[in-house]
C-alpha positions as CSV (number, residue, x, y, z in Angstrom):
1,M,87.0,121.4,49.8
2,V,89.8,118.8,50.7
3,A,91.9,121.6,52.1
4,A,89.2,123.0,54.1
5,G,88.7,119.4,55.4
6,R,92.3,119.2,56.4
7,R,92.2,122.5,58.0
8,G,89.3,121.4,60.2
9,A,91.1,118.3,61.2
10,D,94.0,120.3,62.2
11,A,92.1,122.5,64.2
12,G,90.2,119.8,66.3
13,A,93.6,118.1,66.8
14,P,94.7,120.5,69.7
15,A,91.3,119.7,71.3
16,V,91.8,116.1,71.1
17,V,95.1,116.3,72.6
18,R,93.7,118.5,75.5
19,L,91.0,115.9,76.2
20,W,93.4,113.1,76.3
21,E,95.7,114.9,78.6
22,R,93.0,115.7,80.8
23,A,91.9,112.2,81.0
24,V,95.3,110.9,81.6
25,V,95.6,113.5,84.7
26,T,92.1,112.3,85.7
27,V,93.1,108.6,85.7
28,R,96.3,109.6,87.5
29,D,94.6,111.4,90.3
30,R,92.3,108.7,90.8
31,F,94.9,105.9,91.0
32,R,96.8,108.1,93.4
33,R,93.6,108.7,95.6
34,V,93.2,104.9,95.4
35,R,96.8,104.2,96.4
36,A,96.5,106.8,99.5
37,I,93.3,105.3,100.8
38,G,94.2,101.6,99.9
39,G,95.7,101.2,103.4
40,L,92.4,102.3,105.1
41,A,90.5,99.9,102.9
42,V,92.5,96.9,104.0
43,Q,92.3,98.0,107.5
44,A,88.6,98.2,107.1
45,G,88.4,94.9,105.5
46,L,90.4,93.1,108.2
47,A,88.5,94.8,111.2
48,A,85.2,93.9,109.8
49,A,86.3,90.3,109.3
50,L,87.7,90.2,112.8
51,S,85.0,91.9,114.6
52,W,82.5,89.6,113.1
53,V,84.6,86.3,114.2
54,V,85.1,87.6,117.6
55,A,81.2,88.3,118.1
56,H,80.0,85.1,116.4
57,E,82.6,82.4,117.4
58,L,83.9,83.6,120.6
59,L,80.9,85.6,122.2
60,N,78.1,83.4,120.5
61,I,76.1,86.3,119.0
62,S,74.0,84.7,116.5
63,Q,73.9,87.7,113.9
64,P,76.6,90.2,114.9
65,V,75.8,92.6,112.2
66,F,76.4,95.7,114.2
67,A,80.1,94.5,115.1
68,P,81.6,95.1,111.5
69,I,79.3,98.2,111.1
70,S,80.8,99.6,114.2
71,A,84.6,98.4,113.2
72,V,84.0,100.1,109.7
73,S,82.5,103.3,111.3
74,T,85.3,103.8,113.5
75,L,87.9,103.3,110.7
76,A,86.0,105.9,108.5
77,A,86.6,108.5,111.0
78,S,89.1,111.0,110.3
79,L,92.8,110.2,111.5
80,G,93.4,111.1,114.9
81,Q,89.5,110.7,115.8
82,R,89.2,106.8,116.0
83,L,89.8,106.4,119.7
84,R,87.2,109.2,120.0
85,R,84.8,107.5,117.6
86,T,84.8,104.2,119.6
87,V,83.8,106.0,122.7
88,E,81.1,107.9,120.9
89,L,79.8,104.6,119.4
90,I,79.6,103.0,122.9
91,I,78.0,106.1,124.3
92,G,75.4,106.5,121.6
93,V,74.4,102.9,121.8
94,T,74.3,102.9,125.6
95,V,72.0,105.9,125.4
96,G,69.7,104.5,122.8
97,V,69.4,101.0,124.6
98,L,68.8,102.8,127.9
99,I,66.1,105.3,126.7
100,G,64.4,102.6,124.4
101,D,64.1,100.0,127.1
102,L,63.0,102.2,129.8
103,L,60.2,103.6,127.7
104,L,59.2,100.6,126.1
105,V,58.3,99.1,129.5
106,V,56.2,102.4,130.4
107,I,54.6,103.3,127.0
108,G,54.7,100.3,124.7
109,T,55.2,100.2,121.0
110,G,53.8,101.9,118.1
111,W,54.6,104.7,115.8
112,W,54.1,107.7,118.5
113,Q,56.2,105.8,120.8
114,L,58.9,105.3,118.3
115,A,58.8,109.2,117.7
116,L,59.1,109.9,121.2
117,I,61.8,107.5,122.1
118,V,63.8,108.8,119.2
119,V,63.5,112.4,120.1
120,L,64.3,111.7,123.8
121,A,67.3,109.5,123.1
122,I,68.9,112.2,120.7
123,M,68.1,115.0,123.2
124,V,70.0,112.9,126.0
125,A,72.8,112.2,123.7
126,L,73.1,115.9,122.9
127,F,73.1,116.7,126.6
128,L,75.8,114.2,127.4
129,A,78.1,114.6,124.5
130,G,76.8,116.7,121.9
131,S,78.8,114.9,119.1
132,A,76.9,114.1,115.8
133,A,78.6,110.3,116.1
134,V,76.9,110.1,119.4
135,V,73.5,111.4,118.3
136,I,73.3,109.3,115.2
137,Q,74.1,106.0,117.3
138,A,71.7,107.0,119.9
139,G,69.0,107.5,117.7
140,A,69.7,104.5,115.3
141,T,69.8,102.0,118.5
142,A,66.5,103.7,119.9
143,V,65.0,102.8,116.5
144,L,66.2,99.3,116.6
145,I,65.1,98.6,120.1
146,C,61.7,99.9,119.4
147,T,61.2,97.9,116.1
148,L,63.1,94.7,116.7
149,S,62.9,94.2,120.4
150,P,59.1,93.1,120.5
151,S,60.2,90.2,117.9
152,T,63.8,89.6,118.9
153,R,64.6,88.8,122.6
154,D,67.7,90.0,124.4
155,L,68.8,92.5,121.6
156,E,70.0,95.1,123.9
157,I,73.4,93.3,125.2
158,P,74.4,92.0,121.7
159,R,73.9,95.5,120.3
160,F,76.1,97.0,123.2
161,V,78.6,94.2,122.8
162,D,78.7,94.5,118.9
163,A,79.6,98.1,119.4
164,L,82.3,97.6,121.9
165,V,83.8,94.5,119.8
166,G,83.8,96.6,116.5
167,G,85.2,99.6,117.9
168,G,87.7,97.6,119.8
169,T,88.6,95.6,116.9
170,A,89.2,98.7,114.7
171,L,91.7,100.1,117.2
172,L,93.5,96.6,117.4
173,V,93.8,96.7,113.6
174,T,95.1,100.3,113.6
175,A,97.5,99.8,116.5
176,V,98.8,96.5,116.2
177,L,98.0,94.4,113.2
178,L,98.2,97.2,110.5
179,P,99.3,100.2,112.3
180,L,100.0,103.3,110.2
181,N,103.4,104.8,109.9
182,P,102.9,108.2,111.6
183,L,105.8,110.0,109.9
184,R,104.6,109.0,106.5
185,V,101.3,110.3,107.4
186,L,102.9,113.5,108.5
187,N,105.1,113.7,105.3
188,R,102.1,112.9,102.8
189,A,100.1,115.9,104.6
190,A,102.9,118.4,105.0
191,R,104.5,118.2,101.7
192,P,101.8,120.0,99.8
193,V,101.7,122.8,102.4
194,L,105.6,123.2,102.5
195,D,106.0,122.9,98.7
196,L,103.4,125.7,98.3
197,L,104.6,128.1,100.7
198,A,108.6,127.4,99.1
199,A,107.2,128.0,95.7
200,Q,105.4,131.2,96.2
201,L,108.1,132.8,98.4
202,D,110.5,131.8,95.3
203,A,108.1,133.5,92.9
204,T,107.8,136.4,95.2
205,A,111.6,136.7,95.3
206,G,111.6,136.7,91.5
207,A,109.1,139.2,91.3
208,L,111.1,141.8,93.5
209,A,114.2,141.2,91.7
210,D,112.5,141.7,88.4
211,R,109.9,144.4,89.6
212,D,107.1,142.3,88.2
213,A,103.8,143.0,90.1
214,A,101.7,140.7,88.2
215,R,104.1,137.7,89.2
216,A,103.8,138.8,92.9
217,R,99.9,139.0,92.6
218,T,100.0,135.4,91.1
219,A,101.9,134.2,94.0
220,R,99.7,136.1,96.4
221,G,96.8,134.1,94.8
222,E,98.3,131.0,94.8
223,L,99.3,131.2,98.5
224,R,95.5,132.0,99.6
225,Q,94.4,128.4,98.3
226,N,96.0,126.7,101.1
227,K,93.2,126.1,103.6
228,G,92.3,122.6,102.4
229,Q,96.0,121.8,102.5
230,L,96.6,123.2,106.1
231,N,93.4,121.3,107.4
232,A,94.7,118.1,105.9
233,F,98.0,118.8,107.7
234,V,96.4,119.6,111.1
235,E,94.2,116.4,110.8
236,A,97.4,114.3,109.8
237,T,99.1,115.5,113.1
238,Q,96.2,114.2,115.2
239,G,96.2,111.0,113.3
240,A,100.0,110.8,113.8
241,R,99.6,111.5,117.5
242,E,96.9,108.8,118.0
243,A,99.0,106.2,115.9
244,S,102.3,106.9,117.8
245,T,100.2,106.6,121.2
246,L,98.2,103.4,120.3
247,S,100.7,101.4,118.5
248,P,103.5,100.0,120.4
249,V,105.6,100.0,117.3
250,H,105.8,103.7,117.0
251,W,105.9,104.7,120.9
252,R,109.5,105.7,120.6
253,E,108.6,108.1,117.8
254,R,106.1,110.1,119.7
255,R,108.8,112.3,121.6
256,G,111.1,112.0,118.5
257,P,110.6,113.0,115.0
258,V,106.9,112.4,115.2
259,G,106.1,114.8,118.2
260,R,108.4,117.4,116.7
261,Y,106.7,117.2,113.5
262,A,103.1,117.3,114.8
263,R,103.9,120.3,117.1
264,A,105.1,122.1,114.0
265,A,101.5,122.4,112.6
266,E,100.6,125.6,114.4
267,P,103.8,127.5,113.8
268,I,103.7,126.5,110.1
269,D,100.3,127.8,109.9
270,R,101.2,131.2,111.2
271,A,104.2,131.2,108.8
272,M,101.8,130.7,105.8
273,R,99.8,133.8,107.1
274,N,102.8,135.8,107.7
275,S,104.2,134.9,104.4
276,G,100.8,136.1,102.9
277,T,101.3,139.5,104.4
278,L,104.8,139.3,103.0
279,I,103.7,138.8,99.5
280,R,100.9,141.3,99.7
281,R,103.2,144.1,100.9
282,A,105.6,143.0,97.9
283,V,102.9,143.7,95.4
284,T,102.5,147.1,96.8
285,L,106.2,147.7,97.0
286,I,106.6,147.1,93.3
287,E,103.4,149.1,92.3
288,D,104.6,152.1,94.4
289,D,108.0,152.0,92.8
290,E,109.9,151.7,96.2
291,P,113.5,150.9,96.4
292,V,114.7,147.2,96.2
293,P,117.9,146.5,97.6
294,E,119.5,143.6,96.1
295,S,119.6,141.7,99.5
296,L,115.6,142.0,99.8
297,P,114.9,139.3,97.1
298,D,117.9,137.3,98.4
299,A,116.1,137.4,102.0
300,V,112.9,136.0,100.4
301,A,114.8,133.3,98.4
302,D,116.6,132.4,101.6
303,L,113.3,132.0,103.4
304,A,112.2,129.7,100.5
305,E,114.8,127.6,100.7
306,A,114.6,127.3,104.5
307,V,111.0,125.9,104.0
308,R,112.4,123.2,101.5
309,L,115.0,122.2,103.9
310,L,112.6,122.0,106.7
311,K,110.4,119.7,104.6
312,R,113.3,117.5,103.8
313,Q,114.8,117.1,107.5
314,F,111.3,116.6,108.7
315,A,110.7,113.9,106.1
316,A,114.0,112.2,107.1
317,G,113.3,112.4,110.7
318,A,116.4,114.5,111.2
319,E,117.0,117.2,113.6
320,P,116.5,120.4,111.3
321,N,119.7,122.2,112.0
322,R,120.3,122.9,108.4
323,A,116.9,124.4,108.2
324,R,117.5,126.9,111.0
325,E,120.7,128.1,109.7
326,Q,119.2,128.8,106.3
327,A,116.1,130.6,107.9
328,L,118.8,132.7,109.8
329,R,120.5,133.6,106.7
330,A,117.3,134.8,105.5
331,V,117.0,137.3,108.5
332,Q,120.7,138.5,107.9
333,A,119.9,139.4,104.4
334,A,116.7,141.3,105.4
335,G,118.8,143.2,108.0
336,R,121.2,144.0,104.9
337,A,118.2,145.2,102.9
338,Y,116.9,147.5,105.7
339,R,120.0,149.1,106.2
340,D,120.6,149.6,102.5
341,G,117.3,151.6,102.6
342,V,113.8,150.7,101.9
343,G,110.3,152.3,101.7
344,F,107.2,151.8,103.8
345,S,106.2,148.5,102.3
346,G,109.9,147.5,102.1
347,A,110.0,147.8,105.7
348,V,107.0,145.6,106.2
349,V,108.5,142.9,104.0
350,V,111.6,143.1,106.1
351,A,109.5,142.7,109.2
352,Q,107.6,139.8,107.9
353,V,110.5,137.8,106.9
354,R,111.8,138.1,110.5
355,T,108.4,137.1,111.7
356,T,108.2,134.3,109.4
357,V,111.7,133.0,110.3
358,S,110.7,133.1,113.9
359,D,107.5,131.0,113.0
360,L,109.9,128.4,111.1
361,L,112.4,128.3,114.1
362,V,109.6,127.4,116.4
363,A,108.3,124.7,113.9
364,T,112.1,123.2,114.3
365,G,111.5,122.7,117.9
366,L,112.7,126.0,119.4
367,T,110.9,128.0,121.9
368,Q,109.3,131.2,120.9
369,E,111.9,133.2,123.2
370,Q,114.7,131.2,121.6
371,A,113.6,131.9,118.2
372,N,113.1,135.8,118.7
373,H,116.6,136.1,120.5
374,L,118.4,134.3,117.4
375,V,116.3,136.3,114.8
376,R,117.1,139.7,116.9
377,G,121.0,138.7,116.9
378,M,121.2,137.8,113.4
379,F,119.2,140.9,111.9
380,G,121.7,143.3,113.3
381,D,121.7,147.0,114.0
382,L,118.1,148.4,113.8
383,R,119.5,152.0,113.1
384,V,119.5,153.4,109.5
385,P,122.4,155.2,108.0
386,A,121.6,159.0,107.9
387,N,121.8,159.0,104.1
388,P,120.8,155.4,103.1
389,H,121.5,154.4,99.5
390,R,118.3,153.9,97.3
391,D,118.0,152.7,94.0
């Protein structure tokens, strides 16, 4: 009986360990989330306080509730959308005020008047802008005008001024007082994308060398889980452009590393998709038992290393010359594999190495024509020997 109890305790131990490890990971993730958003929280707090002070102390608005709300709403917008959100706030408030005031004079107040005014305000906002933020602000302002104007005099001007003060203060905080570092924003968003791409290309190179179809299939599945990371990267490029445009501290970076990094989002997206095709054909190549020249896994591994170098050089704000050189080495190895002899799927893998390298070269700042010229020159002779060596 004692032995049975000991065995039960031993069986339960791994479950407790797994539960503890999961709890540690969860807590770590939440701390990481707080650290990532901590800057936004500080910006929001400062913007809310400053907008209240400006509206109450300088503009003598007795209850400037909407100024801090507008400031926080602006900062809550996605990176890269804050200037647009401020304009949307002002448009929405203006539409709500105009529609509410005009109709109140004509039809008076009441439940059906409220319904009609809100409907018309939203329809006008949709016609003018079509943005959800504009629609929400127009409808909310129309409600306030209809419900509070009869008891609160001169509500319209303070509501408009509050929106202007709140949005403007939020932009002041993000641009001057607590500006984001655009290069850091880009690094944080690009790192998961480039790490994922490099890791799965490395896994595919190993799968080709070992003829391990299961490993290649796993890499294919992992790479497909990139939508959220790519969206975050694209959003970060918008935020970095906005930060470097609004903040005088970062104006010089807009045309330098930040601009180059931000322009890289689209070609990196293409590189991800072309690498997905590469890995998918690698699976078929292995399953069909096609020849795998030694230089073919080398080409894919060189491609993975080029991605890692691109990440490091972008993070350092350096000209990505080493990444270009490494990417062209991948093309050179792919050319050797092609001339050594590959099957149908192997030829597709070779072609995708070339295409992905071209994408990465464009991501480094070259034009598409320059990239294509370098790839063609490095690949070498397209003619295959009459009796290529096949494994």
